[in-house]
C-alpha positions in Angstrom: -3.6 -23.3 -10.2 -6.8 -24.0 -8.2 -8.8 -20.7 -8.2 -9.9 -21.0 -4.6 -6.3 -21.5 -3.5 -5.2 -18.6 -5.7 -7.8 -16.5 -4.0 -6.6 -17.6 -0.6 -3.0 -16.6 -1.5 -4.2 -13.2 -2.7 -6.1 -12.6 0.6 -3.0 -13.7 2.5 -0.8 -11.2 0.7 -3.4 -8.5 1.3 -3.3 -9.4 5.0 0.5 -9.2 5.1 0.4 -5.8 3.4 -2.1 -4.4 6.0 -0.4 -6.1 9.0 3.3 -7.1 8.4 3.5 -8.5 11.9 1.7 -11.6 10.6 5.0 -12.7 9.1 6.5 -12.9 12.6 4.7 -16.2 13.2 7.2 -19.1 13.6 5.3 -21.3 11.3 6.0 -18.9 8.4 9.8 -19.0 8.9 10.2 -20.7 5.5 8.2 -17.9 3.8 10.3 -15.2 5.6 13.5 -17.0 4.4 12.2 -17.0 0.9 11.3 -13.3 1.0 14.7 -12.4 2.4 16.4 -14.4 -0.3 14.7 -12.1 -2.8 16.1 -9.1 -0.9 12.9 -8.2 1.0 13.2 -6.6 4.4 11.1 -8.3 7.1 9.9 -6.3 10.1 11.1 -7.4 13.6 9.0 -10.0 15.4 6.1 -8.5 17.3 6.2 -10.1 20.8 3.6 -9.5 23.5 4.0 -10.5 27.2 7.2 -12.3 26.5 6.0 -14.6 23.8 5.1 -14.5 20.1 1.5 -15.2 19.2 0.7 -17.8 16.6 -0.6 -16.4 13.3 -4.1 -17.8 13.7 -4.6 -16.6 17.2 -3.1 -13.2 16.6 -5.2 -12.7 13.5 -8.3 -13.9 15.1 -7.8 -11.7 18.2 -7.0 -8.7 16.0 -10.1 -9.3 13.9 -12.2 -9.4 17.1 -10.6 -6.2 18.4 -11.4 -4.5 15.1 -15.0 -5.6 15.3 -15.2 -4.3 18.8 -13.6 -1.0 17.9 -16.1 -0.6 15.0 -19.0 -1.3 17.3 -17.7 1.4 19.7 -17.4 4.0 16.9 -20.9 4.4 15.5 -20.1 7.9 14.0 -17.2 6.7 11.8 -17.5 8.5 8.5 -17.9 6.7 5.2 -14.7 6.0 3.2 -15.5 8.7 0.6 -16.1 11.4 3.2 -13.5 14.1 3.1 -12.2 16.1 6.1 -12.9 19.7 5.4 -10.9 22.1 7.5 -12.7 25.0 9.2 -11.6 28.5 9.0 -9.3 30.0 11.7 -10.5 33.1 13.4 -7.2 35.2 13.5 -6.7 38.7 14.9 -4.6 41.5 13.5 -4.7 43.5 10.3 -3.0 42.5 7.1 -2.3 44.4 3.9 -2.4 43.6 0.3 1.0 42.5 -1.0 2.9 45.2 -2.9 3.8 44.2 -6.5 6.0 47.2 -7.4 9.2 46.5 -9.4 12.1 45.6 -7.1 14.0 48.5 -5.7 17.6 49.3 -6.6 20.2 47.2 -4.9 23.9 47.9 -4.5 26.6 46.0 -6.3 28.5 43.9 -3.8 31.5 43.6 -6.1 32.2 47.3 -6.0 35.2 48.3 -3.8 34.0 50.8 -1.2 36.3 53.7 -0.6 36.5 55.9 2.5 35.0 58.8 0.5 32.0 56.6 -0.5 31.5 55.6 3.1 31.4 59.2 4.2 29.0 60.1 1.4 26.8 57.2 2.3 26.6 58.4 5.9 25.6 61.9 4.7 22.9 60.4 2.6 21.6 58.3 5.5 21.5 61.4 7.7 19.3 63.2 5.1 17.1 60.1 5.0 16.6 60.2 8.8 15.7 63.9 8.7 13.2 63.1 5.9 11.7 60.3 8.0 11.3 62.6 11.0 9.2 64.9 8.8 7.3 61.9 7.5 8.7 62.4 4.0 9.0 58.6 3.3 9.5 58.7 -0.5 12.3 61.2 0.0 13.9 59.0 2.7 13.8 56.1 0.3 15.7 58.1 -2.3 18.4 59.1 0.2 18.8 55.6 1.5 19.0 54.2 -2.0 21.9 56.6 -2.7 23.6 55.5 0.5 23.2 51.8 -0.5 24.7 52.4 -4.0 27.6 54.2 -2.4 28.2 51.5 0.3 26.5 48.2 -0.7 28.4 46.3 2.0 26.5 48.0 4.8 23.8 45.9 6.4 22.5 48.9 8.4 21.7 50.8 5.2 19.5 48.0 3.9 17.8 47.4 7.3 17.1 51.1 7.6 15.5 51.3 4.2 13.4 48.1 5.1 12.0 50.0 8.1 10.9 52.8 5.8 9.2 50.3 3.5 7.3 48.9 6.5 6.1 52.4 7.4 4.9 52.7 3.7 3.1 49.4 4.1 5.2 47.8 1.3 6.0 44.5 3.0 7.5 42.7 0.0 10.0 45.5 -0.6 10.8 45.5 3.1 11.4 41.8 3.1 13.8 42.1 0.1 15.9 44.7 1.9 15.8 42.7 5.2 17.1 39.6 3.3 20.0 41.7 1.9 20.9 43.0 5.3 20.8 39.5 6.9 22.9 38.2 4.0 25.6 40.7 4.9 25.1 40.4 8.7 23.3 37.3 9.9 23.1 38.8 13.4 21.3 42.0 12.3 18.5 42.5 14.9 17.1 45.3 12.8 17.0 43.0 9.7 15.0 40.3 11.6 12.7 42.9 13.2 11.8 44.6 9.8 11.3 41.2 8.1 9.2 39.9 11.0 6.9 43.0 11.0 6.6 42.8 7.2 5.7 39.1 7.3 3.0 39.8 10.0 1.6 42.5 7.6 1.2 39.7 5.0 -0.4 37.3 7.5 2.6 35.0 7.5 2.2 34.6 11.2 4.5 31.7 12.0 7.4 33.0 10.0 6.8 36.5 11.5 7.0 35.0 15.0 10.3 33.3 14.3 11.9 36.5 13.1 10.5 38.6 15.9 11.6 36.2 18.6 15.1 36.1 17.2 15.2 39.9 16.9 14.1 40.1 20.5 16.9 37.9 21.7 19.5 39.9 19.7 18.2 43.3 20.7 15.0 43.6 22.7 12.7 46.6 22.3 9.1 47.5 23.1 8.0 47.7 19.5 9.0 44.0 19.0 7.2 43.0 22.1 4.0 44.8 21.1 3.9 43.1 17.7 4.5 39.7 19.2 1.5 40.2 21.5 -0.6 40.2 18.3 1.4 37.5 16.4 1.8 34.8 19.1 -1.9 34.2 19.7 -2.5 33.7 16.0 0.5 31.2 15.9 -1.0 29.3 18.8 -4.4 29.0 17.0 -2.7 27.9 13.8 -0.7 25.2 15.6 -3.8 23.9 17.5 -5.8 23.9 14.3 -3.0 21.9 12.5 -2.7 19.4 15.4 -6.5 18.9 15.4 -6.7 18.1 11.7 -3.5 16.1 11.7 -5.1 14.0 14.5 -8.4 13.6 12.5 -6.5 12.5 9.4 -4.4 10.1 11.4 -7.5 8.6 13.0 -9.3 8.4 9.7 -6.3 6.7 8.1 -6.2 4.2 11.0 -9.9 3.4 10.6 -9.4 2.9 6.9 -6.5 0.6 7.6 -8.6 -1.4 10.0 -11.4 -1.7 7.5 -9.0 -3.0 4.9 -7.6 -5.6 7.3 -11.1 -6.7 8.4 -12.2 -7.0 4.8 -9.1 -9.0 3.9 -9.5 -11.2 6.9 -13.2 -11.8 6.1 -12.5 -12.7 2.5 -9.6 -15.0 3.6 -11.9 -16.8 6.0 -14.6 -17.1 3.4 -12.2 -18.6 0.8 -10.8 -20.9 3.5 -14.3 -22.2 4.4 -15.2 -22.7 0.8 -12.1 -24.7 0.2 -12.7 -26.8 3.2 -16.3 -27.4 2.2 -15.4 -28.3 -1.4 -12.7 -30.7 -0.3 -14.8 -32.5 2.3 -18.3 -32.4 0.9 -17.9 -34.1 -2.5 -20.1 -37.2 -3.1 -18.8 -40.7 -3.1 -16.9 -40.7 0.1 -13.6 -41.6 -1.5 -10.4 -40.0 0.0 -9.1 -36.9 -1.8 -12.6 -35.8 -2.6 -12.9 -37.6 -6.0 -16.5 -37.3 -7.3 -18.2 -40.6 -7.8 -15.8 -42.2 -5.4 -13.2 -43.0 -8.1 -9.7 -41.5 -8.0 -9.0 -38.9 -10.7 -12.6 -37.8 -10.9 -13.9 -40.6 -13.2 -17.6 -40.1 -13.6 -19.6 -43.2 -13.5 -16.9 -45.0 -11.6 -14.6 -45.8 -14.6 -11.1 -44.3 -15.1 -10.9 -41.5 -17.7 -14.6 -40.9 -17.7 -15.9 -43.8 -19.8 -19.4 -42.7 -20.6 -22.1 -44.5 -18.8 -19.9 -47.0 -17.2 -19.5 -50.4 -18.8 -23.0 -51.8 -19.6 -22.5 -55.5 -19.9 -18.9 -55.2 -20.6 -17.1 -54.0 -23.8 -19.6 -54.0 -26.6 -19.1 -56.7 -29.1 -16.2 -58.2 -27.2 -12.6 -57.2 -27.1 -10.3 -59.0 -29.6 -8.0 -61.2 -27.7 -9.7 -60.2 -24.5 -13.3 -59.9 -23.3 -15.5 -61.8 -25.7 -19.2 -61.0 -25.2 -18.5 -58.5 -22.6 -17.0 -58.6 -19.2 -17.5 -61.7 -17.1 -20.4 -61.1 -14.8 -20.5 -57.6 -16.3 -22.2 -54.8 -14.4 -24.7 -52.3 -15.7 -24.6 -48.5 -15.4 -21.0 -48.1 -14.4 -19.6 -48.3 -10.9 -21.1 -45.4 -8.9 -19.3 -44.7 -5.6 -16.4 -47.0 -6.5 -16.2 -50.8 -6.4 -14.7 -51.8 -3.1 -13.7 -55.4 -2.7 -14.7 -56.7 -6.1 -17.8 -57.3 -8.3 -19.7 -60.3 -9.4 -17.8 -62.5 -11.8 -14.6 -62.1 -9.8 -13.7 -58.8 -11.4 -11.8 -57.0 -8.7 -11.5 -53.3 -9.7 -9.3 -52.6 -6.6 -6.5 -54.3 -8.7 -6.8 -51.4 -11.2 -7.2 -48.7 -8.6 -4.1 -49.9 -6.7 -1.9 -50.2 -9.8 0.1 -47.0 -10.0 1.2 -47.7 -13.6 -2.5 -48.0 -14.8 -3.5 -44.9 -12.8 -0.6 -42.9 -14.3 -1.6 -44.2 -17.8 -5.2 -43.1 -17.3 -4.0 -39.5 -16.8 -2.4 -39.5 -20.2 -4.8 -37.9 -22.7 -3.3 -40.0 -25.6 -3.9 -43.3 -23.7 -7.5 -42.3 -22.7 -8.3 -41.3 -26.3 -7.2 -44.7 -27.5 -9.2 -46.5 -24.9 -12.3 -44.5 -25.7 -11.7 -45.3 -29.4 -11.6 -49.0 -28.6 -14.8 -48.6 -26.4 -16.7 -47.2 -29.4 -15.4 -49.9 -31.8 -13.4 -52.8 -30.4 -12.2 -53.5 -33.9 -10.1 -50.4 -33.6 -7.8 -52.2 -31.1 -5.6 -53.3 -34.0 -4.6 -49.8 -34.9 -3.4 -49.1 -31.3 -1.4 -52.3 -30.7 1.7 -50.7 -32.3 1.5 -47.7 -29.9 4.0 -48.3 -27.1 1.9 -46.3 -24.7 -1.5 -47.9 -25.4 -0.7 -51.6 -26.0 0.9 -52.3 -22.6 -2.1 -50.6 -20.8 -4.7 -52.8 -22.7 -2.7 -55.9 -22.0 -2.4 -55.1 -18.3 -6.1 -54.4 -18.1 -6.9 -57.7 -19.8 -4.7 -59.4 -17.3 -6.5 -57.7 -14.4 -9.9 -58.7 -15.7 -8.8 -62.3 -16.0 -8.8 -62.3 -19.8 -6.4 -64.4 -21.9 -2.8 -63.7 -21.3 
């Protein structure tokens, strides 16, 4: 395949990748049908002001718009520049995560008797008394006993979670809050304890969700006080995320425009090169054949006979052109031989003969003709070749040789 055409095809594919709307051009309907026959999904036609733009005008306008946009954005960063996020100045104290072994949990498969429930309540009461005296470790022990006696009680887990919050052990508090919410998804105390614990770890957005839900289930002043510290941080985080999401989106759009502009420029360059190579070849013959002879025959002779035909076939052609061609010409036939040559040799008869032109494209035939050119005596060994003999006979006839 012609390299220039292959390059154009490559650039066209790149253009389609960067802007699939190009395929909506009506002149490309045959290409869309082919793609759909392969199972491809074609995007819907992009119409503007009630009509579909042609491919060339749409691409040209888009390219101009991209150049204008680039001119309006002098501070566009280089492709290799990375977007580095700045730090967020957040308020509120956090604590180091506690990495203690997990606390004891109850066995949910145990059947809870009335005696166990009563014993669990007594243990909880002792825990509350210990909490009032700020004996937090002792309160944990009593609440653990209550949980082991009645593992189906969400309030026992939620209460122990509040004690872990007071002890600044947020991970332990979160484990108990999760257990409470698994038993009772509407446990306001479970959401409150988990929200405060998450805020202690700096998990501001998750903390806000838990605390707002706890407030809706059972509002209290403590939840409101914590939210006054959590919500401002959440707003800063959300604004920070929106800012850098927007910057990344803009950077991606600029990169996409650069790729499209590059693909369009390369496509136009290849297109101009193809137009230049097809229209600027010497000789002036249709089809851009160098030297003016179809098939690219240098020196004006089909198949590239070297140096043309100085004085005809050297030594004469057996049964054909003795002593050379009548009125022979020297130096070949540069630029083609319109109309005929001296000696009544009309090369237009050869150029307009489709059988001869087809034969000249056959490497075997041309090799035989060149062999005869070097030594006319070699004609004898080619007369039995069904491809070569008719061609030589026909050429002899065209040149007015013996029939």
